[in-house]
SEBAVEX-466843 format. One line per field, with one value per residue (C-alpha): x, y, z; residue in three letters; residue number from 1. Coordinates in steps of 0.2 Angstrom, whole numbers, always signed. Example, Ala and Ser with C-alpha at 12.3 -4.5 7.8 and 13.67 -1.06 7.14 Angstrom:
residues 2
px <- (+62:+68)
py <- (-22:-5)
pz <- (+39:+36)
aa <- (ALA:SER)
i <- (1:2)
//
This chain:
residues 568
px <- (+187:+195:+188:+186:+176:+164:+161:+156:+144:+136:+134:+127:+114:+111:+105:+95:+86:+84:+75:+63:+49:+46:+63:+77:+92:+110:+121:+136:+135:+147:+163:+170:+177:+193:+198:+182:+185:+194:+181:+166:+173:+174:+155:+152:+160:+152:+134:+130:+140:+128:+115:+124:+139:+159:+159:+143:+133:+117:+123:+128:+124:+105:+101:+93:+80:+76:+61:+65:+83:+96:+103:+117:+127:+139:+129:+126:+106:+99:+78:+78:+83:+80:+87:+80:+78:+94:+107:+117:+109:+115:+123:+110:+98:+111:+110:+93:+91:+104:+98:+79:+79:+67:+50:+43:+60:+74:+83:+82:+84:+102:+100:+94:+111:+124:+133:+131:+148:+148:+133:+142:+158:+148:+140:+156:+162:+148:+149:+166:+158:+151:+160:+150:+149:+160:+155:+169:+169:+164:+155:+142:+131:+113:+97:+88:+69:+55:+43:+33:+25:+11:-4:-16:-3:-10:+2:+0:-9:-11:-27:-38:-42:-38:-53:-61:-63:-45:-46:-56:-45:-31:-42:-45:-26:-24:-34:-30:-11:-14:-8:-21:-9:+4:-5:-22:-39:-39:-21:-16:-2:-10:-9:+5:+12:+26:+38:+56:+70:+84:+94:+80:+72:+52:+48:+29:+20:+18:+0:-4:-15:-3:+9:+19:+28:+32:+50:+59:+45:+58:+46:+35:+21:+7:+16:+10:+28:+34:+21:+26:+44:+42:+30:+43:+61:+53:+64:+79:+81:+63:+49:+42:+46:+46:+32:+38:+36:+18:+11:+12:+18:+0:-7:+6:-1:-17:-13:-3:-20:-29:-15:-15:-35:-33:-21:-28:-20:-15:-3:+14:+27:+42:+54:+45:+38:+22:+5:+4:-6:-22:-17:-36:-49:-65:-81:-96:-112:-126:-144:-152:-142:-126:-126:-115:-113:-97:-105:-119:-118:-115:-97:-94:-79:-64:-46:-42:-37:-51:-41:-32:-44:-64:-75:-92:-105:-112:-95:-91:-105:-100:-86:-67:-55:-41:-22:-14:+4:+13:+29:+39:+42:+61:+62:+57:+61:+64:+67:+55:+59:+50:+31:+22:+8:+14:-4:-22:-36:-48:-68:-79:-97:-104:-124:-133:-147:-136:-125:-111:-95:-89:-72:-68:-52:-44:-28:-19:-13:-7:-9:-17:-12:-16:-10:-22:-6:-1:-19:-19:-26:-27:-29:-35:-27:-33:-30:-38:-40:-42:-49:-34:-22:-16:-16:-6:-2:-3:+3:+19:+13:+19:+6:+5:+17:+12:+8:-3:-12:-20:-37:-33:-47:-37:-48:-37:-46:-42:-51:-62:-59:-44:-30:-18:-15:-35:-41:-45:-63:-75:-85:-70:-67:-77:-67:-69:-66:-63:-62:-49:-50:-35:-28:-8:+3:+18:+22:+26:+11:-3:-20:-37:-51:-60:-77:-90:-85:-92:-80:-88:-84:-99:-93:-78:-71:-56:-56:-43:-28:-39:-45:-61:-64:-78:-79:-92:-93:-104:-96:-96:-95:-93:-77:-61:-49:-61:-58:-74:-75:-82:-90:-81:-65:-49:-46:-29:-29:-17:-14:-7:-7:-1:+4:+0:+8:+23:+24:+20:+14:+17:+29:+34:+22:+18:+12:+8:+11:-2:-16:-31:-50:-65:-83:-91:-108:-124:-130:-140:-158:-156:-146:-161:-173:-164:-156:-175:-179:-165:-168:-186:-181:-168:-180:-195:-181:-175:-193:-197:-182:-189:-206:-198:-187:-202:-215:-202:-198:-219:-221:-206:-215:-232:-224:-228:-211:-196:-178:-174:-188:-186:-195:-184)
py <- (-171:-166:-159:-175:-182:-167:-168:-186:-184:-170:-179:-192:-180:-173:-191:-194:-177:-179:-196:-187:-176:-160:-158:-146:-147:-146:-135:-125:-106:-100:-94:-77:-74:-63:-59:-48:-38:-24:-21:-24:-11:+3:-1:-2:+15:+23:+17:+7:+16:+32:+20:+5:+11:+11:-6:-12:-8:-1:+16:+28:+47:+43:+29:+40:+47:+29:+18:+3:+3:+0:-18:-21:-35:-37:-52:-59:-59:-56:-56:-63:-83:-98:-104:-109:-96:-90:-97:-86:-85:-92:-79:-80:-73:-58:-54:-56:-42:-30:-31:-31:-20:-23:-16:-4:+2:+12:-1:+1:-9:-8:-19:-3:+5:-9:-22:-38:-40:-26:-33:-50:-39:-30:-46:-52:-36:-38:-55:-49:-37:-50:-52:-66:-77:-84:-89:-96:-109:-125:-129:-114:-126:-121:-129:-123:-127:-134:-123:-134:-126:-116:-129:-120:-116:-98:-83:-66:-58:-75:-76:-79:-96:-99:-109:-101:-113:-114:-93:-98:-112:-99:-88:-100:-106:-87:-85:-102:-98:-80:-71:-57:-50:-45:-42:-35:-41:-38:-39:-19:-24:-14:-28:-25:-8:-13:-23:-20:-28:-37:-22:-12:-2:+1:-12:-15:-31:-30:-23:-37:-26:-17:-31:-21:-16:-34:-37:-48:-46:-46:-35:-51:-41:-53:-70:-81:-88:-73:-76:-96:-91:-79:-91:-106:-95:-81:-64:-66:-49:-46:-53:-64:-81:-97:-108:-123:-133:-127:-126:-140:-133:-137:-126:-111:-111:-109:-93:-85:-88:-78:-66:-62:-61:-45:-36:-24:-28:-11:-6:-7:+8:-2:+12:+15:-3:+6:+7:+20:+35:+40:+58:+63:+62:+58:+65:+56:+66:+59:+61:+69:+71:+61:+48:+55:+40:+30:+12:+16:+6:+22:+25:+5:+4:-8:-3:-14:-8:-16:-19:-33:-41:-38:-28:-30:-22:-15:-8:-2:+11:+16:+32:+23:+24:+33:+28:+44:+42:+52:+57:+63:+83:+86:+104:+113:+112:+94:+83:+68:+54:+40:+43:+28:+33:+33:+32:+38:+34:+46:+43:+60:+62:+79:+84:+97:+97:+100:+111:+101:+91:+75:+68:+52:+51:+36:+29:+14:+20:+6:+15:+31:+45:+46:+62:+77:+88:+77:+72:+64:+76:+74:+90:+93:+109:+118:+136:+150:+160:+146:+158:+168:+154:+155:+138:+123:+136:+132:+138:+130:+114:+116:+127:+140:+156:+176:+176:+161:+157:+140:+134:+120:+109:+101:+88:+84:+70:+59:+39:+39:+24:+18:+10:+2:-14:-18:-35:-31:-21:-26:-8:+2:+18:+33:+49:+67:+77:+97:+105:+120:+133:+139:+151:+146:+161:+151:+138:+153:+162:+152:+159:+155:+161:+175:+170:+160:+139:+129:+114:+100:+81:+73:+55:+48:+31:+22:+4:-12:+0:+11:+30:+36:+54:+62:+78:+90:+107:+118:+121:+140:+153:+171:+168:+177:+163:+148:+137:+140:+123:+121:+106:+99:+107:+101:+108:+106:+97:+89:+81:+82:+69:+69:+56:+61:+45:+49:+68:+74:+92:+107:+103:+87:+77:+67:+76:+71:+84:+91:+80:+86:+83:+85:+85:+75:+80:+73:+61:+71:+64:+60:+47:+40:+41:+43:+25:+17:+28:+25:+6:+9:+17:+4:-9:-2:+0:-18:-24:-11:-19:-36:-32:-25:-39:-51:-41:-39:-58:-60:-50:-60:-76:-72:-65:-47:-43:-50:-52:-37:-26:-22:-6:+8)
pz <- (+73:+57:+42:+30:+44:+46:+29:+28:+42:+33:+18:+27:+35:+19:+10:+25:+24:+5:+10:+21:+15:+22:+31:+31:+19:+28:+18:+22:+19:+6:+13:+10:-7:-3:-19:-20:-2:-10:-24:-12:+1:-13:-16:+1:+7:-9:-8:+10:+24:+24:+34:+39:+47:+44:+54:+47:+65:+57:+65:+50:+50:+42:+54:+67:+53:+47:+51:+53:+57:+45:+48:+60:+53:+67:+74:+57:+59:+44:+41:+23:+21:+16:+31:+48:+62:+69:+55:+42:+24:+8:-3:-14:-1:+2:-17:-19:-4:-12:-29:-25:-9:+5:+2:+16:+23:+16:+8:-10:-25:-28:-44:-53:-50:-47:-59:-55:-52:-40:-29:-28:-22:-10:-1:-1:+9:+20:+24:+31:+43:+54:+70:+79:+67:+52:+35:+32:+47:+42:+57:+53:+45:+39:+36:+19:+23:+15:+8:-3:-18:-24:-22:-33:-47:-49:-56:-53:-45:-38:-27:-42:-43:-25:-18:-4:+7:+6:+12:+24:+32:+32:+42:+55:+55:+58:+73:+81:+82:+89:+75:+78:+93:+82:+67:+71:+69:+50:+47:+48:+60:+75:+87:+98:+101:+111:+100:+98:+89:+96:+97:+107:+93:+90:+78:+71:+64:+44:+36:+28:+19:+10:+4:-8:+9:+14:+18:+4:-6:-19:-32:-33:-22:-22:-23:-7:-7:+2:+17:+18:+18:+34:+42:+38:+43:+53:+54:+64:+74:+75:+86:+72:+74:+64:+64:+54:+70:+75:+57:+42:+25:+18:+32:+29:+11:+17:+28:+13:+3:+17:+19:+0:-1:+11:-2:-16:-32:-40:-54:-46:-51:-54:-47:-31:-28:-23:-31:-44:-38:-46:-50:-54:-41:-48:-38:-42:-46:-33:-36:-20:-5:+1:+12:+29:+35:+30:+33:+20:+4:-6:+1:-1:-14:-20:-18:-33:-50:-59:-74:-63:-54:-60:-50:-46:-56:-39:-33:-50:-51:-35:-34:-35:-20:-26:-20:-15:-12:+4:+9:+24:+24:+22:+18:+34:+52:+59:+43:+44:+33:+41:+41:+48:+33:+16:+8:+9:-1:-6:-12:-17:-21:-25:-24:-35:-21:-7:-18:-8:-10:+2:+3:+13:+18:+23:+29:+38:+55:+68:+84:+88:+101:+117:+122:+119:+116:+100:+91:+76:+61:+42:+29:+12:+3:-10:-19:-9:-25:-39:-50:-51:-55:-74:-83:-72:-60:-42:-25:-15:-9:+8:+14:-1:+0:+1:-18:-19:-2:+0:+10:+22:+28:+45:+56:+73:+83:+97:+98:+112:+126:+115:+122:+110:+120:+119:+111:+92:+93:+80:+80:+80:+89:+87:+85:+94:+79:+80:+61:+56:+43:+38:+26:+23:+14:+19:+34:+45:+40:+45:+51:+56:+43:+50:+37:+46:+46:+31:+33:+41:+47:+46:+49:+58:+64:+68:+68:+66:+61:+48:+51:+40:+40:+30:+25:+19:+12:+1:-15:-15:-2:+2:+12:+3:+5:+2:-13:-24:-31:-50:-59:-74:-70:-65:-48:-39:-22:-9:+10:+26:+38:+56:+68:+85:+94:+85:+92:+73:+73:+64:+48:+56:+44:+29:+12:-5:-21:-30:-39:-46:-42:-54:-50:-64:-72:-69:-84:-94:-95:-116:-110:-103:-115:-131:-132:-132:-146:-156:-153:-158:-175:-178:-176:-187:-201:-199:-201:-216:-225:-222:-226:-242:-247:-245:-254:-269:-269:-270:-284:-293:-289:-295:-311:-310:-312:-323:-316:-327:-324:-305:-302:-298)
aa <- (MET:ASN:ASN:ASN:ILE:LYS:ARG:LEU:ILE:LEU:SER:PHE:LEU:ALA:LEU:VAL:LEU:ILE:SER:LEU:PRO:SER:MET:ALA:LEU:ALA:GLU:MET:PRO:GLU:PRO:ILE:ASN:LYS:ASP:LEU:LEU:GLU:LYS:GLY:LYS:LYS:VAL:TYR:PHE:LYS:ARG:CYS:VAL:TRP:CYS:HIS:GLY:VAL:GLU:GLY:GLY:GLY:ASP:GLY:PRO:SER:ALA:ASP:ARG:LEU:PHE:THR:ARG:PRO:ARG:ASN:PHE:ILE:GLN:GLY:THR:PHE:LYS:ILE:ARG:VAL:THR:ASP:SER:GLY:GLU:LEU:PRO:MET:GLU:ALA:ASP:LEU:ILE:LYS:THR:VAL:LYS:ASN:GLY:LEU:GLN:GLY:SER:ALA:MET:PRO:ALA:TRP:GLY:GLU:PHE:LEU:ALA:GLU:ASP:GLU:ILE:VAL:ALA:VAL:VAL:ASN:PHE:VAL:LYS:SER:LEU:VAL:GLN:ASP:ARG:ASP:PHE:SER:ASP:GLU:ASP:GLU:GLU:VAL:PHE:VAL:GLN:ASP:PHE:GLY:SER:ASN:PRO:TRP:GLY:THR:THR:GLY:PRO:TYR:HIS:LEU:GLY:VAL:PRO:GLN:ALA:ASP:ILE:ASP:ALA:GLY:LYS:GLU:ILE:PHE:ILE:LYS:ASN:LYS:CYS:PHE:GLU:CYS:HIS:GLY:GLY:GLU:GLY:ARG:GLY:ASP:GLY:ASN:PRO:THR:MET:LYS:ASP:ASP:TRP:GLY:PHE:PRO:ILE:VAL:ALA:ALA:ASP:TRP:GLN:GLN:CYS:TRP:ASN:PHE:ARG:GLY:ALA:ARG:ARG:ASP:TYR:TYR:ASN:PRO:PHE:ASN:VAL:VAL:ARG:THR:ILE:THR:THR:GLY:LEU:ASN:GLY:THR:PRO:MET:PRO:ASN:PHE:LYS:ASP:GLN:ILE:THR:VAL:GLU:ASP:ARG:TRP:LYS:ILE:ALA:ALA:PHE:VAL:ASN:SER:LEU:CYS:PRO:ARG:LYS:ASN:ILE:ASP:LYS:LEU:THR:ALA:LYS:PRO:ILE:PRO:ASP:PHE:LEU:ILE:GLN:SER:VAL:TYR:THR:GLU:GLY:PRO:VAL:SER:PRO:LYS:ILE:ASP:ASP:PRO:SER:TRP:GLU:SER:SER:ASP:THR:ASP:GLY:LYS:ILE:VAL:PRO:VAL:SER:GLU:GLU:LEU:ALA:GLU:ASN:PRO:LYS:ARG:HIS:TYR:ILE:ALA:MET:ALA:GLY:GLN:ILE:THR:ARG:GLY:LYS:ARG:ASN:PHE:ASP:PRO:LYS:THR:ASP:ASN:LEU:TRP:VAL:THR:SER:ARG:TRP:SER:ALA:GLU:GLU:ASN:ALA:VAL:TYR:TYR:LEU:VAL:GLU:TYR:HIS:GLN:ARG:PHE:MET:SER:GLU:ASP:PRO:GLU:PHE:PRO:ASP:ALA:VAL:ALA:ILE:GLN:TRP:PRO:ALA:GLN:LEU:GLN:GLU:LEU:PHE:GLY:ALA:GLU:LYS:PRO:TYR:PHE:ILE:MET:GLY:ASP:SER:LYS:LYS:PRO:VAL:ASP:ILE:TRP:LYS:ALA:LYS:PHE:MET:ALA:LYS:ASP:TYR:ASN:PRO:THR:ASN:ALA:PRO:LYS:PRO:ASP:GLY:TYR:LYS:LEU:ASP:VAL:SER:VAL:GLU:GLU:ILE:VAL:GLY:ARG:GLY:TYR:ASP:ALA:LEU:SER:ALA:LYS:GLU:SER:GLU:ALA:LYS:VAL:GLU:VAL:VAL:ASP:SER:ILE:TYR:LYS:GLN:GLY:ARG:VAL:LYS:VAL:LEU:PHE:LYS:ARG:THR:LEU:ALA:THR:GLU:GLY:GLU:PHE:ASP:VAL:GLN:ILE:PRO:THR:GLU:GLN:PHE:VAL:PRO:VAL:SER:PHE:PHE:GLN:TRP:ALA:GLY:ARG:ASP:LYS:GLU:SER:ASP:GLU:HIS:MET:ALA:ILE:SER:THR:TRP:TYR:TYR:THR:ILE:LEU:LYS:PRO:ALA:LEU:PRO:ALA:SER:LEU:TYR:TYR:MET:PRO:PRO:ILE:ILE:ALA:ALA:ILE:PHE:ILE:CYS:PHE:GLN:GLY:TRP:LEU:VAL:TRP:MET:THR:LYS:ARG:THR:ARG:LYS:LEU:PHE:ASP:GLU:GLY:LYS:PHE:GLN:ARG:ASP:GLU:VAL:PRO:LYS)
i <- (1:2:3:4:5:6:7:8:9:10:11:12:13:14:15:16:17:18:19:20:21:22:23:24:25:26:27:28:29:30:31:32:33:34:35:36:37:38:39:40:41:42:43:44:45:46:47:48:49:50:51:52:53:54:55:56:57:58:59:60:61:62:63:64:65:66:67:68:69:70:71:72:73:74:75:76:77:78:79:80:81:82:83:84:85:86:87:88:89:90:91:92:93:94:95:96:97:98:99:100:101:102:103:104:105:106:107:108:109:110:111:112:113:114:115:116:117:118:119:120:121:122:123:124:125:126:127:128:129:130:131:132:133:134:135:136:137:138:139:140:141:142:143:144:145:146:147:148:149:150:151:152:153:154:155:156:157:158:159:160:161:162:163:164:165:166:167:168:169:170:171:172:173:174:175:176:177:178:179:180:181:182:183:184:185:186:187:188:189:190:191:192:193:194:195:196:197:198:199:200:201:202:203:204:205:206:207:208:209:210:211:212:213:214:215:216:217:218:219:220:221:222:223:224:225:226:227:228:229:230:231:232:233:234:235:236:237:238:239:240:241:242:243:244:245:246:247:248:249:250:251:252:253:254:255:256:257:258:259:260:261:262:263:264:265:266:267:268:269:270:271:272:273:274:275:276:277:278:279:280:281:282:283:284:285:286:287:288:289:290:291:292:293:294:295:296:297:298:299:300:301:302:303:304:305:306:307:308:309:310:311:312:313:314:315:316:317:318:319:320:321:322:323:324:325:326:327:328:329:330:331:332:333:334:335:336:337:338:339:340:341:342:343:344:345:346:347:348:349:350:351:352:353:354:355:356:357:358:359:360:361:362:363:364:365:366:367:368:369:370:371:372:373:374:375:376:377:378:379:380:381:382:383:384:385:386:387:388:389:390:391:392:393:394:395:396:397:398:399:400:401:402:403:404:405:406:407:408:409:410:411:412:413:414:415:416:417:418:419:420:421:422:423:424:425:426:427:428:429:430:431:432:433:434:435:436:437:438:439:440:441:442:443:444:445:446:447:448:449:450:451:452:453:454:455:456:457:458:459:460:461:462:463:464:465:466:467:468:469:470:471:472:473:474:475:476:477:478:479:480:481:482:483:484:485:486:487:488:489:490:491:492:493:494:495:496:497:498:499:500:501:502:503:504:505:506:507:508:509:510:511:512:513:514:515:516:517:518:519:520:521:522:523:524:525:526:527:528:529:530:531:532:533:534:535:536:537:538:539:540:541:542:543:544:545:546:547:548:549:550:551:552:553:554:555:556:557:558:559:560:561:562:563:564:565:566:567:568)
//
């Protein structure tokens, strides 16, 4: 069959497909522009080779340290496309991926560093690395999929204005198609711990409650189109298939509405493509004792930034759930670039009656450890001798140093009766917790405190991919290296997290930088009685003015005063 006949057939198919609704359109992938290869090669070997390798096999010198693994270009298997499963992408797909990066992976947004012509050139060079397919082969036809359009016409943050009925319908479709088998009962990606990609490397399902990490979100984090596209095309090279034949376009948008409703709306840092951290953790004063139970309504808070999405008055009165950014420790021992947890959420209350402060630390973790030698753990770090620090001075953030020791509260735990392949457990798993209080004078100089233990974990749970640990400690103690926590002052605080399932221990961990916390004071009693008093005085004054005005008018009307004889 000669080329002219092939093109005639493809043109005829395209006309037929255009006439049919909800059908894909046959197209030819753009051939390699050989004039750009030399320029693209220079960009590739300067920017891309370290992860993707010399021949594009995803085996660069950094590859072993990254999760997920860099893309192997040799087979022409690309995740983010508008084409059908197993097909080559359009050139525009690759350009967008290079320009905007892949959130939740090590692939950065090169649009911040490369010019448009450099991006087009390197994309054409990447296309030349594909060995098992040929972008220039006229037999390599692709079918651009039909995604429909946003049926609600919503814009960012998108889910506002979507009918609850459609969100509920999306949840029913999610259950019917057993999406929970991979994504978990509440969408945190905790359904299947055994998944691997086409090259045999471990891979995990997307955490729908952290949509800023969606692959291919293209810096449009909350757009439901990202979900519709993935359901329609699948993700080549991964266990994620397409559902275009099982789920109608209309129902795909309903699933997208449900998935979007799970993700909190936060202000996103354009550089990191992550929520902007809350560098001040506010501990709210509580009248009387603080509830030591995580499921108590007093601990219910919203992950959402109230400036983006309105928060109910009830939740607004509760303490805020603060976002804390985490990263792999890269300065000591085994350098860890791929922590499975990249954030914590921290909520705090304190009580003058108890003379105690509580910190509820939460984070998403798809799978828990089953090996007692490597338990899961989370810790809060403080300056041990806060009163001796001057101004903004702080200890070294990785467990202090010889001059400025730190006070570390570490909770280690295992989930009871846990099996990662179990069906979603609505009530979650109780944790078997032990608490260590550590003095840190540097990573190689850690020691258990000699003073009486003061830190408690009063409640904890692992539920549907989310760990919650509630710490409690008295504000003031007699321990030499116990942080003494004052009220109404900014106190440095930081966090560590270890994932036991990934054999994390010692310096192999996720860490935060120093943040600050403050114990907000109780509202003065005058705030309760002064406003009514002031209001009463104002009302009386207004009443007196009205009475005086009416009295003066009456005197004028009775002729007791002339207009030019108003008493002074």
